[in-house]
C-alpha positions in Angstrom: 63.6 155.2 56.1 64.1 157.8 58.8 65.6 161.2 57.9 68.9 160.3 59.5 69.3 157.4 57.1 70.0 159.9 54.3 72.9 161.6 56.1 76.4 160.7 54.9 78.3 159.1 57.8 81.9 158.4 58.8 83.7 156.5 61.5 86.9 154.8 62.4 86.2 151.2 61.4 89.1 149.5 63.2 89.2 148.7 66.9 90.4 151.4 69.4 94.1 151.3 70.3 97.3 151.1 68.4 97.8 148.9 65.4 99.7 148.6 62.1 96.7 149.7 60.1 93.7 151.8 60.9 90.7 152.5 58.6 88.4 155.5 58.3 85.2 154.7 56.5 82.8 157.1 54.8 79.4 156.2 53.3 77.0 158.5 51.5 74.9 158.9 48.3 77.4 160.8 46.3 81.0 161.0 47.4 82.8 161.9 44.1 83.2 165.6 44.8 84.1 164.9 48.5 86.8 162.5 47.4 88.3 165.0 44.9 88.3 167.7 47.6 89.8 165.5 50.3 92.5 163.7 48.2 93.1 166.2 45.4 92.3 163.6 42.8 89.7 161.1 41.6 89.9 157.4 42.5 89.3 154.5 40.2 86.5 152.3 41.5 87.6 149.3 43.6 91.3 150.0 43.0 93.7 150.7 45.9 95.6 154.0 45.4 98.7 154.8 47.5 98.8 158.6 48.2 99.4 161.2 51.0 96.5 162.2 53.2 97.0 166.0 53.5 95.7 168.5 56.0 94.2 171.9 55.0 97.7 173.4 54.5 98.7 170.6 52.2 101.0 169.0 54.8 100.8 165.2 55.0 98.9 163.7 58.0 100.0 160.3 56.8 100.4 158.2 53.7 98.3 155.2 52.9 95.7 153.5 50.7 92.4 154.9 49.5 89.6 152.8 48.1 86.4 153.9 46.4 83.4 151.6 46.1 80.7 153.3 44.0 77.0 152.5 44.7 75.4 150.1 44.5 78.4 147.8 44.5 79.5 148.4 48.1 78.9 147.1 51.6 76.3 149.7 52.4 74.8 150.1 48.9 75.9 153.7 48.9 79.2 155.3 47.8 81.9 154.1 50.2 85.3 155.5 50.8 87.9 153.8 52.9 91.2 155.4 54.0 93.7 152.9 55.2 96.4 154.6 57.3 98.8 153.7 60.1 96.8 152.6 63.1 97.7 155.2 65.7 94.8 156.8 67.4 96.1 160.4 66.8 96.5 159.8 63.1 93.0 158.4 62.8 91.5 161.2 64.7 93.3 163.7 62.5 91.9 162.0 59.4 88.4 162.0 60.9 88.7 165.7 61.6 90.0 166.4 58.1 87.0 164.6 56.6 84.6 166.7 58.6 86.5 169.8 57.6 86.2 169.0 53.9 82.6 167.9 54.2 81.6 171.3 55.6 82.3 172.7 52.1 81.3 169.9 49.7 79.3 167.2 51.6 76.8 168.9 53.9 75.4 166.8 56.7 78.4 164.4 57.1 78.3 163.2 60.7 79.9 160.5 62.9 78.2 157.1 62.5 76.2 155.6 65.3 77.0 152.0 66.4 76.1 149.5 63.6 75.0 152.2 61.2 77.0 151.0 58.3 75.4 147.5 58.7 72.1 149.2 59.1 72.5 151.0 55.8 73.4 147.7 54.2 70.2 146.2 55.5 68.0 149.2 54.5 69.5 149.1 51.0 68.8 145.4 50.6 72.5 144.3 50.6 71.8 142.1 53.6 68.7 140.9 55.4 68.4 141.3 59.1 69.6 137.8 60.0 72.7 138.3 57.9 73.3 141.7 59.4 73.1 140.2 62.9 75.5 137.5 61.8 78.2 140.2 61.3 78.1 141.2 64.9 78.0 137.5 65.9 81.1 136.8 63.8 83.0 139.6 65.5 81.9 138.5 69.0 82.3 134.7 68.4 84.1 133.1 71.3 84.8 129.7 69.7 85.7 128.4 66.3 82.4 126.7 65.9 80.5 129.9 66.7 82.6 131.8 64.2 82.0 129.2 61.4 78.3 129.2 62.2 78.1 133.0 62.0 79.8 132.8 58.7 77.2 130.4 57.5 74.4 132.8 58.6 76.2 135.7 57.0 76.3 133.8 53.7 72.5 133.4 53.9 72.2 129.8 55.1 69.7 130.6 57.9 67.8 133.1 55.7 67.4 130.4 53.0 65.9 128.1 55.6 63.5 130.8 56.7 62.6 131.6 53.0 61.8 127.9 52.3 59.4 127.9 55.3 57.9 131.2 54.2 57.3 130.0 50.6 55.5 126.9 51.9 53.4 129.0 54.2 52.5 131.4 51.4 51.4 128.6 49.2 49.2 127.3 51.9 47.8 130.7 52.5 47.0 131.0 48.8 44.9 127.8 48.9 42.9 129.0 51.9 42.4 132.5 50.4 41.2 130.9 47.1 38.8 128.8 49.1 37.4 131.9 50.8 37.1 133.7 47.4 35.2 130.7 46.0 33.1 129.4 48.9 31.2 126.9 46.7 34.4 124.8 46.6 35.0 124.9 50.4 36.7 122.0 52.0 36.7 119.8 48.9 39.2 122.2 47.3 41.5 122.0 50.3 41.2 118.3 50.5 42.1 117.9 46.8 45.2 120.1 47.4 46.2 118.0 50.4 46.2 121.2 52.6 46.4 119.1 55.8 49.4 117.2 54.4 51.1 120.5 53.3 50.5 121.9 56.8 51.9 118.8 58.4 55.0 118.9 56.3 55.4 122.6 57.0 55.3 121.9 60.8 57.9 119.1 60.4 60.2 121.4 58.5 59.7 124.1 61.1 60.7 121.7 63.9 64.0 120.9 62.1 64.8 124.6 61.6 63.9 125.3 65.2 66.1 122.5 66.5 69.1 123.8 64.4 68.4 127.4 65.5 68.4 126.2 69.1 71.9 124.7 68.6 73.0 127.9 66.9 71.8 130.0 69.8 73.7 127.7 72.1 76.9 128.2 70.1 76.4 132.0 70.3 75.5 132.3 74.0 76.7 129.1 75.7 75.5 128.3 79.2 76.3 129.6 82.7 77.5 126.8 84.9 78.1 127.5 88.6 80.2 125.3 90.9 78.7 125.1 94.4 79.4 123.2 97.5 80.9 123.3 101.0 84.3 124.8 101.6 87.3 122.7 100.7 85.3 120.4 98.4 87.6 121.3 95.6 85.6 123.9 93.7 88.5 126.1 92.8 90.6 123.0 91.8 87.8 121.9 89.5 87.6 125.3 87.8 91.4 125.3 87.3 91.2 121.7 85.9 88.4 122.6 83.4 90.2 125.8 82.4 93.6 124.2 82.1 95.1 127.2 84.0 95.6 128.3 87.6 92.9 130.9 87.8 91.7 130.5 91.3 93.8 130.3 94.5 93.7 126.8 96.0 94.8 126.2 99.6 93.8 123.7 102.4 92.3 126.6 104.3 88.5 126.6 104.3 86.9 129.7 102.9 89.8 130.7 100.6 87.4 131.8 97.8 85.6 134.9 98.8 84.2 136.1 95.5 83.2 134.7 92.1 85.9 133.6 89.7 84.7 133.1 86.1 86.2 131.6 83.0 84.8 130.6 79.7 85.9 127.2 78.2 84.6 125.5 75.1 83.5 121.9 74.7 83.0 120.9 71.1 82.7 124.6 70.3 80.0 125.3 72.9 81.0 128.2 75.2 80.6 127.1 78.8 80.9 130.0 81.3 82.2 128.3 84.5 81.8 130.3 87.8 83.6 129.3 91.0 81.9 130.5 94.1 82.6 130.8 97.9 82.0 127.7 99.9 78.4 127.5 101.3 78.3 127.4 105.1 77.2 129.4 108.1 79.8 132.1 108.8 80.3 135.1 111.1 83.0 136.5 108.9 81.6 139.6 107.2 83.7 139.2 104.0 82.9 135.5 103.7 79.2 136.2 104.3 79.3 138.6 101.4 81.0 136.0 99.2 78.4 133.4 100.1 75.6 135.9 99.2 77.2 136.4 95.8 77.5 132.6 95.4 73.7 132.2 95.9 73.1 135.1 93.4 75.3 133.3 90.9 73.5 130.0 91.5 70.1 131.5 91.0 71.2 132.8 87.6 72.8 129.5 86.5 71.7 127.4 83.6 73.3 124.4 85.4 74.8 123.8 88.8 77.7 121.5 89.6 77.1 120.4 93.3 80.6 119.4 94.5 80.9 116.7 97.2 84.1 115.7 99.0 84.6 111.9 98.9 87.1 112.1 101.7 84.4 113.5 104.1 81.4 111.8 102.5 80.8 109.5 105.5 81.0 112.2 108.2 77.6 112.9 109.7 78.1 116.6 110.0 79.3 116.8 106.4 76.3 114.7 105.2 73.9 117.0 107.1 75.4 120.1 105.6 75.3 118.7 102.1 71.6 117.8 102.6 70.9 121.4 103.7 72.6 122.8 100.6 70.6 120.3 98.4 67.4 121.5 100.0 68.3 125.1 99.4 69.1 124.4 95.7 65.8 122.7 95.3 64.0 125.8 96.6 66.0 128.4 94.8 66.3 126.8 91.3 63.6 126.3 88.7 62.8 122.6 88.1 64.3 122.7 84.6 67.8 123.8 85.9 69.9 120.6 86.2 72.0 120.0 89.3 74.8 117.6 88.6 76.3 115.9 91.6 80.1 115.8 91.4 82.1 113.5 93.7 85.6 114.9 93.9 88.9 113.7 95.3 88.5 110.2 93.8 92.3 109.9 93.8 92.3 109.9 97.7 89.7 107.2 98.2 88.6 103.8 96.9 85.1 104.0 95.5 82.9 102.8 92.7 80.8 104.9 90.3 78.0 106.7 92.2 74.5 106.8 90.8 73.3 110.1 89.2 76.7 111.8 89.6 80.2 112.0 88.2 83.2 110.7 90.2 86.3 112.6 89.4 89.6 114.0 90.7 90.3 117.6 89.9 93.9 116.9 91.0 94.6 114.1 88.5 92.0 114.8 85.8 90.2 111.5 86.3 86.6 111.8 85.3 86.9 115.2 83.7 85.9 113.9 80.2 82.7 112.4 81.7 82.0 115.7 83.3 82.4 117.5 79.9 79.9 115.1 78.4 77.4 115.8 81.2 77.8 119.5 80.6 77.0 119.1 76.9 74.0 117.1 77.8 72.9 119.7 80.3 73.3 122.4 77.6 71.1 120.3 75.2 73.9 120.1 72.6 73.1 117.9 69.6 75.3 118.8 66.6 72.9 119.3 63.7 73.3 116.8 60.8 72.6 119.4 58.2 75.2 121.9 59.2 75.1 124.8 61.7 74.1 128.5 61.5 74.2 131.0 64.3 70.9 132.2 65.8 69.7 134.5 68.5 67.0 134.3 71.2 64.7 136.6 69.1 65.0 134.1 66.2 64.0 131.3 68.5 61.1 133.3 69.9 59.9 134.1 66.3 60.1 130.4 65.3 58.2 129.3 68.4 55.5 131.9 67.6 55.2 130.4 64.1 54.9 127.0 65.7 52.0 128.2 67.9 50.2 129.7 65.0 50.6 126.5 62.9 49.2 124.4 65.7 46.1 126.7 65.8 45.9 126.6 62.0 45.8 122.8 62.2 42.9 123.0 64.7 40.9 125.2 62.4 41.8 123.3 59.2 40.7 120.1 60.9 37.4 121.7 62.1 36.1 122.3 58.6 34.7 125.2 56.6 33.3 127.2 59.5 36.7 128.3 60.7 38.5 129.1 57.5 38.7 132.8 58.3 40.5 131.9 61.6 42.7 129.5 59.7 43.7 132.3 57.2 44.5 134.7 60.1 46.7 132.2 61.9 48.7 131.6 58.7 49.0 135.3 58.2 50.3 135.8 61.7 52.7 132.9 61.2 54.1 134.5 58.1 54.6 137.8 59.9 56.5 136.0 62.7 58.8 134.4 60.1 59.3 137.8 58.4 60.6 139.4 61.6 63.7 137.1 61.4 64.9 138.5 58.1 63.5 142.0 58.7 60.7 142.0 56.1 58.3 142.7 58.9 59.9 144.8 61.6 59.7 148.0 63.5 62.2 150.9 63.7 62.4 150.2 67.5 63.5 146.7 66.8 66.1 147.8 64.3 67.4 150.4 66.8 67.9 147.8 69.5 69.6 145.4 67.2 72.1 147.8 65.6 72.8 149.8 68.7 74.7 146.7 70.0 77.1 146.7 67.1 80.5 148.3 67.3 81.0 151.7 65.9 82.3 151.7 62.3 80.5 148.4 61.4 
């Protein structure tokens, strides 16, 4: 632990602004004397006490509830004091100042908490592992019900238990290999009798299941960026409005109405889909429109999927076909091969047409075909609801699991090769275990912790 981890800390734990209730939270190694000096009395553990919060002259700042959670039975594992007052920003700042004033006499070193520092204390004091601590922030930031429920699963330890099961199997395999290295006369016969290859194969299969579920959890957390692109007046803004169920973008018959990006997040089966409407793609001499088109291409290049909108009412016009072909060529050049481009044939209400191959026929005006588009978006996202329940995950978790997979593949190669590469086999298994341990924080650097907790809100 760094020296700052020993400092007592305090912060306003509720969101900025006005509210019915606001909370000031203090955490430290011994708060008994501080509580007595601040409140003029002792508090019973885990029992809410209604009392005045007085200033230095004994005049009330406010009246509210005080709760004391002695260590180790608290969120941070230290003594924790929570003052629940009225949620006005002035009241809470006065309470904060009063706490610092009292601390100068009886609690040296009390300082304002950094973002995520209460959760960091909980991690450092073994109240939570790192995956659970991250799930707190994910629960707060959840943009869909499914993401919130999955974050709750991770906070309860569901993801950590999956990781622990993999780690236990890997440790057992490491034990077999290390025993073989310690008793070389046994060599491969010992590993064969213990079915080391079978154990490694089962570990790899279990890892793939966890990796698949973690991928779905990361998708629930982050969603995908979908950009609507196409010529002017193809119905891009109308499609955004139809998917969002609200009039977000201006729609007119005038070509070039959209000059800048318009973004809205929708959810489909709990998956956040960040839809971006862009300016129509065409050659233009208008300075403002050209800026909008440049921003459209910037959005397209950062997309996880592109909806290429075609206007069925103009689909037989030679100039329109040529312009669409030019856009298609530019998309092929600018996008990576793994970024799907979904052809959308809009204005089906105005023409008579059958289903077109490799595309979705719809009417943004009537809603026809929108459900088919939603299914295509889920397919583009790679969404497959896990059969065994969901937990939230982050890109760093996926990277760690992928690293484990690579090490196990190398381990398989060495185990299959025979006794001559057992040292290399042991090293690959060790590296695989270290990669797993980074998920829960059993093998991590202070730099990693700093990056993770700095993204939390203050007071959490």
